[in-house]
Rosetta silent file (secondary structure, phi, psi, omega in degrees, C-alpha in Angstrom):
SEQUENCE: MLLQRHAALPMAEPEPSLYALPLTLQPFTDTPDARGRGAQMFKVGGTPSWARDDEYYRCACGADLVYVCQVPEAMEFAIHPGQPEQPYRLRAETYWLFLGNEVYLLACPAHCDPAAVWSVNQN
SCORE:     score description
SCORE:     0.000 S_00000001
   1 L     0.000  -35.228  179.319    9.855    5.315  -21.970 S_00000001
   2 H   -61.994  -25.919  177.575   10.344    1.881  -23.452 S_00000001
   3 H   -66.487  -21.022 -177.054   12.530    1.097  -20.456 S_00000001
   4 H  -101.419   11.091 -169.665    9.430    1.521  -18.282 S_00000001
   5 L   -62.923  -20.127  179.187    7.052   -0.576  -20.351 S_00000001
   6 L   -93.039   -3.396  177.439    6.499   -3.213  -17.651 S_00000001
   7 L   -87.558   91.669 -172.526    5.645   -0.605  -14.999 S_00000001
   8 L   -91.923  -13.329 -175.821    1.856   -0.661  -15.413 S_00000001
   9 L  -101.332  143.211  175.491    0.796    0.918  -12.116 S_00000001
  10 L   -69.954  163.678  177.525    0.867    4.641  -11.287 S_00000001
  11 L   -61.653  143.709 -179.753    2.969    5.863   -8.393 S_00000001
  12 L   -68.743  -36.390 -178.827    1.302    5.300   -5.024 S_00000001
  13 L  -122.695  142.621  176.741    2.140    8.821   -3.824 S_00000001
  14 L   -70.450  161.169  175.709    2.423   12.027   -5.859 S_00000001
  15 L   -56.214  123.219 -173.872    5.736   13.862   -6.116 S_00000001
  16 L   -71.981  -19.603 -176.814    5.977   15.652   -2.737 S_00000001
  17 L   -84.627  -32.439 -172.211    7.700   18.816   -4.026 S_00000001
  18 E  -104.732  149.121  171.502    5.342   19.775   -6.852 S_00000001
  19 L   -76.388  132.121  172.863    1.652   20.624   -6.948 S_00000001
  20 L   -85.999  115.687 -178.531   -0.313   18.175   -9.079 S_00000001
  21 L  -116.229  151.567  177.508   -2.503   20.337  -11.303 S_00000001
  22 L   -68.520  148.635  176.920   -5.031   19.292  -13.947 S_00000001
  23 L   -96.136  117.579  179.844   -3.913   19.449  -17.546 S_00000001
  24 L  -112.785  119.944  179.236   -6.301   21.565  -19.593 S_00000001
  25 L  -101.872  141.243  179.018   -5.866   21.540  -23.358 S_00000001
  26 L  -127.564  146.247  177.312   -7.288   24.242  -25.613 S_00000001
  27 L   -57.884  144.026 -176.418   -7.515   24.342  -29.417 S_00000001
  28 L  -153.748  133.584  175.034   -4.571   26.152  -30.975 S_00000001
  29 L   -95.714  113.476 -177.736   -3.483   26.785  -34.563 S_00000001
  30 L   -94.203  102.297 -178.815    0.257   26.225  -34.734 S_00000001
  31 L   -95.781  112.142 -179.805    1.550   28.238  -37.686 S_00000001
  32 L   -61.157  148.447  178.219    5.180   27.346  -38.484 S_00000001
  33 L   -81.339 -171.084 -177.285    7.636   30.232  -38.914 S_00000001
  34 L   -61.987  -26.448  178.244    9.903   30.823  -41.931 S_00000001
  35 L   -89.835    0.459  179.873   12.250   28.046  -40.735 S_00000001
  36 L    84.860   13.316 -179.847    9.360   25.587  -40.346 S_00000001
  37 L   -91.406  139.248  176.205    9.412   25.738  -36.536 S_00000001
  38 L   -82.141 -177.835 -179.630    6.181   25.713  -34.542 S_00000001
  39 L   -62.575  140.669 -179.837    5.349   27.842  -31.509 S_00000001
  40 L   -91.873   90.071 -176.769    7.788   27.504  -28.600 S_00000001
  41 L  -162.397  170.394  171.618    5.368   26.585  -25.801 S_00000001
  42 L   -69.276  128.617  178.742    3.890   23.580  -24.053 S_00000001
  43 E  -159.962  154.024  173.554    1.677   21.905  -26.625 S_00000001
  44 E  -112.543  123.317 -177.383    0.263   18.611  -27.757 S_00000001
  45 L    82.102 -170.964 -177.588    0.333   18.201  -31.524 S_00000001
  46 L    84.166 -149.482 -177.502    1.174   20.877  -34.034 S_00000001
  47 L  -115.785  131.850  179.210    4.701   21.388  -35.316 S_00000001
  48 L   -63.174  149.737  177.906    7.769   20.958  -33.086 S_00000001
  49 L  -104.583   49.020 -174.323    9.795   24.100  -32.341 S_00000001
  50 L   -34.722  125.808  177.521   13.119   22.271  -32.477 S_00000001
  51 L   -70.727  -29.418  178.315   15.746   24.259  -30.550 S_00000001
  52 L  -125.048 -142.913  179.101   18.393   22.807  -32.860 S_00000001
  53 L   -72.978  152.203  175.179   18.162   20.620  -35.958 S_00000001
  54 L   -58.125  146.721  177.106   15.133   18.400  -36.540 S_00000001
  55 L  -123.454  141.376 -178.918   15.582   14.878  -35.196 S_00000001
  56 L  -128.761  138.464 -179.013   14.110   11.711  -36.662 S_00000001
  57 L  -136.874  157.666  178.300   13.915    8.274  -35.073 S_00000001
  58 E  -119.847  137.642  178.195   12.587    4.868  -36.017 S_00000001
  59 L   -72.234  159.889  176.931   10.737    2.516  -33.676 S_00000001
  60 L   -60.425  -25.077  179.033   11.964   -1.034  -33.129 S_00000001
  61 L   -79.067  -10.066  178.506    8.928   -2.172  -35.177 S_00000001
  62 L   105.831  -13.320  179.878   10.241   -0.187  -38.181 S_00000001
  63 L   -76.672  145.559  173.801    7.750    2.721  -38.145 S_00000001
  64 E   -72.829  129.226  178.565    9.058    6.297  -38.175 S_00000001
  65 L   -67.938  147.024 -179.159    8.304    7.938  -34.815 S_00000001
  66 E  -118.260  150.952  179.006    6.016   10.987  -34.963 S_00000001
  67 E   -65.541  134.612  178.816    5.946   14.164  -32.898 S_00000001
  68 E  -114.905  -53.541 -176.557    3.376   14.129  -30.063 S_00000001
  69 E  -160.327  172.908  178.472    4.133   17.019  -27.701 S_00000001
  70 E  -147.059  153.421  172.600    6.789   19.279  -26.221 S_00000001
  71 E  -120.109  118.593 -177.131    7.727   20.996  -22.981 S_00000001
  72 L   -71.186  162.164  177.154    9.643   24.252  -23.573 S_00000001
  73 L   -62.395  150.014  175.472   12.783   25.175  -21.701 S_00000001
  74 L    60.516   28.596  174.985   12.314   26.896  -18.356 S_00000001
  75 E   -71.570  131.696 -176.017    8.667   25.834  -17.987 S_00000001
  76 E   -89.179  141.691  175.905    7.640   26.597  -14.425 S_00000001
  77 E  -125.823  129.375 -178.132    5.964   24.081  -12.128 S_00000001
  78 E   -66.233  140.045  179.535    4.326   25.181   -8.867 S_00000001
  79 E  -118.358  161.079  175.397    5.909   23.799   -5.694 S_00000001
  80 L   -73.188  145.955  177.915    4.714   23.308   -2.153 S_00000001
  81 L   -56.769  147.567  176.448    5.851   25.989    0.337 S_00000001
  82 L    87.120    2.426  178.704    9.069   25.265    2.190 S_00000001
  83 L   -76.039  153.752  179.329   10.807   23.383   -0.618 S_00000001
  84 L   -59.090  150.730  178.521   14.536   24.046   -1.163 S_00000001
  85 L   -70.046  144.882  174.919   15.429   26.924   -3.459 S_00000001
  86 L  -102.950  129.151  177.197   16.312   26.108   -7.031 S_00000001
  87 L   -59.373  147.040  175.162   19.242   28.037   -8.508 S_00000001
  88 L    64.471   24.463  179.990   18.399   30.371  -11.405 S_00000001
  89 L   -82.196  160.429  176.467   14.670   30.301  -10.718 S_00000001
  90 L   -86.426  -41.261 -177.285   12.335   33.140  -11.611 S_00000001
  91 L  -134.958  148.931 -178.173   10.070   32.845   -8.575 S_00000001
  92 L   -66.092  -23.587 -175.649   10.429   31.193   -5.176 S_00000001
  93 L   -91.927   10.704  179.313    7.113   29.338   -5.581 S_00000001
  94 E  -135.928  158.120  167.956    8.153   27.460   -8.751 S_00000001
  95 E  -115.798  148.834  168.360   10.759   25.043  -10.056 S_00000001
  96 E   -96.093  126.156  172.857   11.999   24.908  -13.618 S_00000001
  97 E   -98.287  151.408  179.961   12.140   21.360  -14.871 S_00000001
  98 L    61.034   44.851 -176.446   14.499   20.434  -17.729 S_00000001
  99 L   -44.425  119.955  176.327   16.670   23.527  -17.070 S_00000001
 100 L    73.749    3.877 -178.562   17.854   24.900  -20.387 S_00000001
 101 L  -120.245  140.080  166.705   16.379   21.981  -22.342 S_00000001
 102 E   -94.390  141.440 -178.637   13.333   21.646  -24.518 S_00000001
 103 E  -118.514  129.137 -179.145   11.823   18.171  -24.290 S_00000001
 104 E  -120.322  138.366  175.148    9.969   16.585  -27.204 S_00000001
 105 E  -109.339  129.714  176.317    8.043   13.307  -27.125 S_00000001
 106 E  -116.543  145.081 -177.859    7.877   11.153  -30.234 S_00000001
 107 E  -136.634  163.005 -179.743    5.710    8.032  -30.440 S_00000001
 108 L   -80.940  119.383  179.595    5.120    5.054  -32.695 S_00000001
 109 L   -70.486  -16.194  178.559    2.118    5.649  -34.990 S_00000001
 110 L   -81.956   -8.019 -179.266    1.715    1.876  -35.355 S_00000001
 111 L    52.383   42.152 -177.758    1.001    1.594  -31.590 S_00000001
 112 L   -65.730  -24.945  178.993    3.206   -1.498  -31.506 S_00000001
 113 L  -154.111  138.986  179.852    3.603   -1.104  -27.737 S_00000001
 114 L   -58.509  -21.632 -178.696    1.862    1.274  -25.296 S_00000001
 115 L  -103.135   17.062 -179.255    5.301    2.466  -24.197 S_00000001
 116 L   -78.008   71.226 -179.134    6.722    3.052  -27.703 S_00000001
 117 E  -130.511  141.618 -179.713    7.660    6.639  -26.894 S_00000001
 118 E  -126.320  131.329  177.024   11.030    8.360  -27.279 S_00000001
 119 E   -99.057  140.958  179.306   12.050   11.578  -25.544 S_00000001
 120 E  -123.511  128.508  175.897   14.380   14.062  -27.225 S_00000001
 121 E  -108.424  135.193  174.227   16.187   16.830  -25.320 S_00000001
 122 E  -138.165  148.286  175.413   17.619   19.853  -27.091 S_00000001
 123 L  -139.505    0.000    0.000   19.168   23.083  -25.786 S_00000001
């Protein structure tokens, strides 16, 4: 994300393959399991459900990055009709993004830069 920090404008056109849907967040109590892993689902906040070992990173400003949100593996995204088929999909009307990978976003709690975000992929 830091590589994109000078890109301040949103894309002029939405991604043509996927439906742009509103993001609706609901309160959720994330109770870690015996290994300290949170729920394996799309979520903002809570405890990460690391697919492998926990990962820790430090921002260029020196602050330890903190967990913000995650996208679980095989999360489905609705597509427009007529799009090419995706191998290993569950349904013809969806794509899986990040095939086989969970994606976690970590950010700088010091807010040293609006783009001080690091993505972590695990499978």
